[in-house]
N, C-alpha and C positions, 0 to 999 in steps of 0.2 A: 756055467757060471753067468748069471745075468750082468748086463753093463750096469756100472755105475754100484757096483756090490764089491766087498772084500770077504775074504774067509778067515774067520779067527779061530785056532786051536783046533783043526780038523776038519769038521764039517759045518759048523755055524757059520751061516752066509748072514752078512750085515749090510744092509741098505746105507750107503754114504749119503747124509742128509745134503739137501740144497744149501749152498753158501759154502761148501767144503770140498776138498779136492782130496784124491788118493795119493798118499805119498808115493814117490818113485819107485822106492822099494816093495811097495805092496803089503806094508805090514801094519797100515792103519791110515787115519786121515786127519788132515786139519782143516781150520777154518780158513778162508780166504782172507786175505790182508784186506786192510781198509784201502780204498784205493782200486779195489777190484770187486767182482762178482762171481759168484758160482753157480750157475743155472743151467749148465749144459749137461745132457744126459749120461756122458760117459764118465763126467766127474774126473779127468785126468787133470785137468789143470783150471785155474781161475782166469777171467778176461779182464783186461785193464778198462776202467771207466774211460770213455771218451773225454776230450778236454771240455772243461766247463762243467763236468759233473764227477762226482766223488760218491763214496759208500763207507760204511762202517764195518768193521769186521763181521765177517760171516754173513755178507748181504748176498741177495740174490737180484738186486736191481741197483742202479745208479740213480742219484738225484741230483739237481742242480745244486753247484755251489751256493753259497750263501750271498746275499745280496751285498754287492760292492767288491766281491772276491772273484777269481777265477782261476781256473786250473790251465795252465800253458802247456802241460806234459801230461799225456795221458797215463793213468794208474798212478800218478802221484797223489800225496794227501796234503803237501804244504800248498796253500793257496796263496795267491800273490793279491794285494789291494790294488784298486784302481787309483790313479792318481787325479 
């Protein structure tokens, strides 16, 4: 079986799309949550966005938080305002 794929109902091999991860039990896949990105080859997990960046659900990259906001904790989507 190729890395980053799952097998459905016998022999049908399906590529897991970027921005997604393979479920731990191997029965399917889900989109990466907001605040994370999914662009690793094995698609076993999603990476948290670094501090000061965020993402939308199913993203393959992170982008800077909106002007006047920041992310104090990696992988969180709640943004705090600067005083």
